[in-house]
N, C-alpha and C positions, 0 to 999 in steps of 0.2 A: 234252474241253476246256471245253464249255459247262457240264458238271456241276461242274467245279472252280471255274468262275467264279461259279456260283450258290451254291456252298458258301462262297466268300469273301464274297459279298454277304450271305448269311445270318449269317455270323459277325460281319460289320461291323454288321449291324442289331441283333444281340444284344449288342454290346459296350456297356459302361457309358457313360452320357452324361457322366460326370465322370471326372476323372483326377488326376494330381499337382497340376495347377493349382488344383483345388478345395481341396486341403489348404492351399495357400498363401493362397487367398482367405479361407478360414475362420480361419486363424491371424491374418491381418491384421485381419479384422473383430473377432475376439475381443480382440486387443490394443487396438484402438481403443475397443471397448466398455468394457474395464476402465478405461482412462484417463478416459473420459467418465463412467462410474459414480462414479469417485473424485471428479471435479469436482462432480457432481450432489449426492452425499452431503455433501461438504464445504461446498458452498454452502448447502444446506438446514439443515445442523446448525450451521454456524459463521457464517452470514451473509456468505459471500464471503471470509472470512479463511482462506485455504487454506494448509495447511502447505507450505512450500517456496516460497511467494510472499511475500517480505518486504515490509515497508512501502515503497511507492513503486516497487516492481518493475514490470516490464512486465505480468506476469500479474495483479498487484494492480490495475493501472489497467484492464485489460480486464475482469476478473471483477467489479470494483466499479462498472463503468459500466452505464448503462441498456441498452446493447446486449447485455448478457449475459442479458437476459430477453426473453420474448415473451409478452405479455398477463399479465405477472406470474409466468410460469413460467420457471425457468432453462432456457436453450436447451440445456444439457448433457443435460437430461432428454429433450428432443425428439431429440437426436442419439443417445442411448442406445436409444430406441425404434426409430429408423431402422436403426441398426447391428444391433440384435437381430433385427428382422424380416428383414433381409438375410441374416444368419447362418443363421437357422432355415430359410429358404426353400431354401438350397442342399441340404438333405437330401431335398427332394422331387423332385429330378431323377433319376427312375428309369425305365429304358427299358420296364419292364413295366407301367407305369401311365401310359398315354398322356395322358389328360385331366389328371391331377394334374401330370404333368411339364410340360404345355403351360401350365397356369395358373402354375406355378412359374417357368417361363421368362419369361413376360410380367411377372410381379411382380419378378423379379430384374432385368430390363431397366429397369423404372421405378425400382427402388431404386438402381440404378447411376447413372442420370442425376440422380436427386434428390440422391444423395451428392455428386456432382461439382458440382452447382449450389449446394448448401448450403455446400460448402467454398469455392467462389469468392466467394459473398456474404460469409461471415463473415471470411475472410481479407482481403477488400477493405475491409470495415468497419474492421478493425484497422489497416490501412495508411492509409486515407484519413481516417476520422472520429476514431479514437482516437489514432492515431500511436504505437502500441505493439503488440507481439506477445506473446501468451501461449504459452509453449513447450508447455505441456500441450495446449492447444487445437489448435495448429498440428500437433503430432505426431499427434493423433487424426485430424485432417482428412487429413493426408498418408497415414496407414496405410489409412484407409477409401477414399480416392480411388484409391490403388494397387490395392486389391481390386476396385474398380469397373472400372478400366481392364482388369485381367486378365480379369474376367468378360466384358466387352463384346468382347474380342478372341476369345472362344470362342463367343459367343452365336449368331452366324450359322451356324456349323457345327452346333450343337445344334438350331437351328431347322430346318435342312435335313433332319436325321435324324428329326425329329418331324413333318416336312411342314408346318411352320408358317412363315409369312412374317412376319418381324419388321418393325414400322414404327418405325424409329428416329426419324423426324420427329415422330411422336406422343409418343414418350418425351421428346424434347427440349422439346416444347411443354408437357408436364405438368411437367417440371422447372422451366421458366421461370415457369409459373404458381405453383409452390410458392414460388419466390423472391419473386414479387410479393406473395403472401399474407404471407410472413415480413416482408418490408420494410414493408408497410403496417401490420402490427401493431407493429413496432418504431418506426416513424416517427410514426404518428398516435396510437398508444395506448401510449406509453412508460410503463414502470414508474415510479411516483412514488418519489422519494427516501425511503428508510427513515429513521425517527427514529434519531438517533445512539444508540450503545450507551452507556448510563450504568451504571456498576458501583459499588455501595456497598461500599467496601473496609473501612470501619470506622475508628475513631479511631486516630491515631498513638499510639505507646507511650511517647513522651517528648517533652518540650519542649526538651531540651538540644541545643545545636549540636554538630555533629561535632567531637570533640576534636582539636585540632591538636597535633603533637609540640612539647613544651616542653623546653628544656634543663634538665638536672638542676641542682638548687640547688648553689651553690658552698659548700664547707665554711666555717664561721665562723672567721675568723682569730683567733689569740690576742690577748688585750687588749694594746694598745700603751701605751707610757708616755704619760702625760697631756701633751698639748701645748696651748698656748694657741691657741684657734681663730682662724683668720684670717677676716677679713670676706669674705663671698662676694657675688658679683653676684646681683641679684634674678633669680629663676627666670623663664624665658620660656615662656609657654603655647604648646604645640604645637597647631596648628589643622589639621584635615583639610580640604584644599582643597575648596571648593564643597559641603561636606556640609550637608544641609538639616536644620534642627532639627525639622521636622514629619515627616520620613521615618520610617515605622514601622521600628523596629529589631528587632521580635520575629522569631524564626526562622519560616520557612515550613515547615510540617509536611507530610511525605509520608504519606498515609494507610496505616494498617496496617503501620507500620514504625517503626524507631528512628531513621530518618534525618530530619534537619531541615536546611534550607538557610539560609545567612546571607543574609537579604533585602537587606542593604546591598551585597552583591556582585553582585546581579542587577538588570538594567534594569527600571524600573517605568514602566508606562503609566498615565496618570491621576493624580489628586491623591494625594499621599502620605498625607494624613490621611483618606482615604475610609474609611468604616466597614466596607466589605466589600472583601476582597482575594481574588483567585483567582490561579492560576498556570497558565502554558501552556508545556509542553515542545514546542519547535518546532525545525525545521531549515529554514534559509532556502532551501535547494535543493529543499525538498518543496513541491509546488504546493498540496496540501491545507493545509499549514501557512500558506502565504501567503494563501490564501483566508480561513482562520480569523482571521488577523491583521486583515484588513479588517472582519470581523464584530465582533471585540473592540473595535476603534477606534469603530465605530458604537455599540456597547453602552455604552461609557464615556461617549460624548457624550449618549446617550439617557438614561442614569441620572445625570444631571448631579450630580457631586460625591459620588455614593454608591458608586462602584465604581472599583477600580484592579486592574491585572493585572501580576504579575511575569512577565517574559518569560525563559524558561529555555532557553538554547541547548542543543540535544541533537542532535549531528550523526549522520546515518545513514552514517557513513564509517568503514571498517575501519582507517583510518590512526590513529585515536585512540579508536575504540569497539570493544572486544573482543567486543561482542555480535554483530558481523558478521564473517563470514569473508572477504568481499570487498566492494569498493565498487562499487555500481551506477553506471553511467555518468552517471545524473542527479544523483548526489551527490558527484561528484569535487570536492575542495576544500571539502567541507562543514565539516571541522574548522577550516580557516583562516577561513572566514566566521564560525564560532562564536567563535573566539578574538578576532577583531576586535571583535565585539559586546561581549564581556566586557571587552576592553581599554578601549574607549571609556567604558564604565560605570565601570571602575576609576579612570581618569584624571580624568574630568569627568562625574559623574552628571547635572549640569544640562544638558549638551549632548547627552545620549543621545536625548532626545525628537526633537530636530531631525535627528539622524543616522538615527533609526528612520523618520521620515516620508520622508526622502530615499530610504532603502534600499527601502522598500515603495511607492515611487511607482507602480509597475506590478505588481500582484499576479499577473499572468499569466507573467511571466518573471523570471529572476534577472539582476542586473547583473554584468558581468565582475568577477572578483576584483581585478584590478589597479585598476580604477576605484573599487571599494569601498574598497580600502586607501588610495588617493590621497585620496578624500573624507574618510575618517576622519582621515588625517594633517593635512588642511587645518583640521580642527576642533580637534584636540588636540595637534598637533605631531608631526612624523615621528619624532623621537628618542624622545619619550615613548611613542608608539605601539609602536615596535619593542621598547622595553624592557618594556612591559606585556604584549605578546603572548607574549614569551618568559619571563615571570615565573612563579614557582612558584604565586603566588596564582591566576592565570588557569588554569594547568594543573590545580591542585587543584579549582577550582570546576567546571571542565569535567568532571572525573571524577565529582564528586558529582552533577552533572546526569545523567550517564550512569547512575549508580547508581540515581537516582530512576526513570529509564525502565525499568531492569531490574526493580526492585521492583514498579512498577505493572504491567508486562507479566506478571510471574510471579503476582502476587496476583490480577490481573484476568483472567488467562488470555487476554490479547489483546496483540498487539504493534503495533497500528495507531498511526499518527501522524497528526496531532498528538494530544497528550494534555492535556486540560484538567482541572486539579484544582480542585474546588469543595467546600470543607469536606472531608467524608470520602468524597466521590464523585469518580470520574474518568470523563470523557467520552473514549472512544476513537474517534479519527477526527473529522472536522469535521461540525458540524451542517449540514444542507442549505442553510440561509439565515441571515441575520442575525436575522430575526424568530424563527426557531426557537431560536437561542442566547439571545435576550432572554427568550423564554418559559421556557426552562430556568432561567435566572438568577432570574427572578421566583418560580418554584416552589421552588427550593432556598434562595435567600437572602431571599425575601420582599420583593424590590425592587418598587417601585411605578412 
């Protein structure tokens, strides 16, 4: 009886320290590492413009924020290192190598607590500070955290077999210390905003406006019998309401394309006779676009009389923009906001500036759609507004604006919004400050 018991104890002592659970831990860590490596490579190679993260998406907000970096290093690289070390250490748990297995057990315990603490910190930052969640990041945190929980559930049993007493309190203390170090680096030594991406796309290929469909000419009727002409009333000149004689009518050229936009159909900020004109593709529901709008207003005032800007509504909304498969919750009704802007411009260009100043009173938030429509109607009339919003002119202009976005994104290999066209160059995304925008304008346009 005693001999059988000793044999069972010897078999138990020689049994592997790992089991099926180890394969699960490795699979989870490997999956988390793949996602993190993808984010790290994409961030380093593309400056945070990660495929699958559309403009203004939650992951775009997270990966484009200073919280995505620690001392200038993408936090995804730090996560990759942690998950990689965690994964490799699981292969050192071998019963025949006591010292190596003991070191591996202690390391794995620390890695587990560090993984859980890092996940809590970064998910908390997304929830509280950024107000958006990156699906890639949260998936990686979830997979790695599950691996950590599985390991910790087995750690005590492994420790007893190795005659090692685990100090979970010390592990928790180390994890909290790690969070403090990360938090201090991100709060007090935040990564400075990068200079905006400026791409020289080259000159446009034509100055011609997009040709509109014209009716086929009617056949010339056969000559009629001569009739004594009747006196006719004097011709009455047709005047376009509120059209400005100083408004530049030249088409606005989209770099490296055959597309040019009819400047008279687009809202203009600044003096119509300014010697320098830029264009801004914007979406009112895009917070980066709203910030840039404020910078543009400041620049126009700063360069007194030298600069104007065509505002080109370009909704990030799948309801009218085929470039998007679905509409992000931040951009619901973006098409409607864009049409209202174009409609006000179509009805009364002279009143657009007042409408624009009211619309962008607060660059941090959007005004409710119903309130925007009501205010626009108060300026130009409800009937005229409804007619213009549904007009073919507004629909056509909106699609041309979307086409400009498509061409810029294709040629510049970036889909960031807003997009600012300055001569042959396009700025993708907003400059970090109004001073930075003014510096760019001085450099490209030679403004003083």
